[in-house]
C-alpha positions as a Markdown table, in Angstrom:
| # | Residue | x | y | z |
|---|---|---|---|---|
| 1 | Met | -28.1 | -54.1 | 8.3 |
| 2 | Lys | -28.3 | -50.4 | 8.5 |
| 3 | Phe | -30.8 | -48.2 | 10.2 |
| 4 | Arg | -30.9 | -44.5 | 10.6 |
| 5 | Val | -32.4 | -42.5 | 13.5 |
| 6 | Glu | -33.1 | -38.8 | 13.0 |
| 7 | Val | -33.8 | -36.7 | 16.1 |
| 8 | Asp | -35.3 | -33.3 | 15.9 |
| 9 | Cys | -34.5 | -31.3 | 19.0 |
| 10 | Thr | -32.8 | -28.2 | 20.2 |
| 11 | Pro | -29.3 | -28.2 | 21.7 |
| 12 | Leu | -30.9 | -27.6 | 25.2 |
| 13 | Glu | -33.2 | -30.5 | 24.8 |
| 14 | Ala | -30.3 | -32.8 | 23.7 |
| 15 | Arg | -28.2 | -31.7 | 26.7 |
| 16 | Gln | -31.1 | -32.4 | 29.0 |
| 17 | Phe | -31.8 | -35.8 | 27.5 |
| 18 | Val | -28.1 | -36.9 | 27.9 |
| 19 | Gly | -28.0 | -35.4 | 31.4 |
| 20 | Leu | -25.5 | -32.6 | 30.8 |
| 21 | Pro | -25.9 | -29.4 | 32.9 |
| 22 | Asn | -27.4 | -26.2 | 31.5 |
| 23 | Val | -24.4 | -23.9 | 31.0 |
| 24 | Glu | -26.3 | -20.9 | 29.5 |
| 25 | Pro | -26.4 | -18.8 | 32.7 |
| 26 | Met | -22.6 | -19.3 | 33.2 |
| 27 | Gln | -22.0 | -18.5 | 29.5 |
| 28 | Ala | -24.1 | -15.3 | 29.7 |
| 29 | Ala | -22.2 | -14.2 | 32.8 |
| 30 | Val | -18.8 | -14.8 | 31.2 |
| 31 | Met | -19.8 | -13.0 | 28.0 |
| 32 | Ala | -21.1 | -10.0 | 30.0 |
| 33 | Glu | -17.8 | -9.8 | 31.9 |
| 34 | Ile | -15.8 | -9.9 | 28.6 |
| 35 | Glu | -18.0 | -7.2 | 27.1 |
| 36 | Arg | -17.6 | -5.0 | 30.2 |
| 37 | Arg | -13.8 | -5.4 | 30.1 |
| 38 | Met | -13.5 | -4.7 | 26.4 |
| 39 | Leu | -15.7 | -1.5 | 26.7 |
| 40 | Ala | -13.6 | -0.3 | 29.7 |
| 41 | Asp | -10.3 | -0.7 | 27.8 |
| 42 | Met | -11.6 | 0.5 | 24.4 |
| 43 | Glu | -10.4 | 4.1 | 25.0 |
| 44 | Arg | -6.9 | 2.9 | 25.6 |
| 45 | Phe | -6.7 | 1.4 | 22.1 |
| 46 | Ser | -8.2 | 4.3 | 20.1 |
| 47 | Pro | -5.9 | 5.8 | 17.4 |
| 48 | Asp | -5.9 | 9.2 | 19.1 |
| 49 | Thr | -4.7 | 7.8 | 22.4 |
| 50 | Ile | -2.0 | 5.8 | 20.8 |
| 51 | Met | -0.7 | 8.8 | 18.8 |
| 52 | Arg | -0.7 | 11.0 | 21.9 |
| 53 | Ser | 1.3 | 8.4 | 23.8 |
| 54 | Trp | 3.8 | 8.2 | 21.0 |
| 55 | Phe | 4.2 | 11.9 | 20.7 |
| 56 | Ser | 4.5 | 12.3 | 24.5 |
| 57 | Leu | 7.5 | 10.0 | 24.4 |
| 58 | Phe | 9.3 | 11.9 | 21.7 |
| 59 | Pro | 7.8 | 15.5 | 21.6 |
| 60 | Gln | 11.0 | 16.9 | 19.9 |
| 61 | Asn | 10.6 | 14.4 | 17.0 |
| 62 | Ala | 7.0 | 15.0 | 16.1 |
| 63 | Glu | 7.8 | 16.5 | 12.7 |
| 64 | Gln | 10.2 | 13.7 | 12.0 |
| 65 | Met | 7.6 | 11.1 | 12.9 |
| 66 | Gln | 5.0 | 12.9 | 10.7 |
| 67 | Ser | 7.4 | 12.9 | 7.7 |
| 68 | Leu | 8.2 | 9.2 | 8.4 |
| 69 | Phe | 4.5 | 8.3 | 8.3 |
| 70 | Leu | 4.0 | 10.4 | 5.2 |
| 71 | Lys | 6.8 | 8.6 | 3.4 |
| 72 | Met | 5.4 | 5.2 | 4.5 |
| 73 | Phe | 1.9 | 6.0 | 3.2 |
| 74 | Gln | 3.2 | 7.3 | -0.1 |
| 75 | Gln | 5.4 | 4.2 | -0.7 |
| 76 | Gly | 2.6 | 1.9 | 0.4 |
| 77 | Phe | 0.0 | 3.5 | -1.9 |
| 78 | Gly | 2.4 | 4.0 | -4.8 |
| 79 | Gly | 2.9 | 7.8 | -4.0 |
| 80 | Gly | 4.1 | 10.3 | -6.5 |
| 81 | Thr | 2.4 | 10.9 | -9.8 |
| 82 | Pro | 0.2 | 8.2 | -11.2 |
| 83 | Pro | 1.6 | 6.1 | -14.1 |
| 84 | Ala | 0.6 | 7.1 | -17.6 |
| 85 | Arg | -2.1 | 4.9 | -19.2 |
| 86 | Asn | -1.6 | 3.2 | -22.5 |
| 87 | Glu | -5.0 | 3.3 | -24.2 |
């Protein structure tokens, strides 16, 4: 024998029916705190701030670092002249 029961309710209604506590206020508070912390630390992870910290550690090697990045980007994107097309 098979029977099927279909219940149409919201998650909140299901939790209340089973007797589970409403965690929405706690979840909202936790998410607000996470957002606050992320926004407070966002400036620390900006590309400009990262580059300034790298160059402050090695100010005498700024040109060497710039040429290193240039070489990496050229190699990564296939640098040099584009290959000839066979049409």
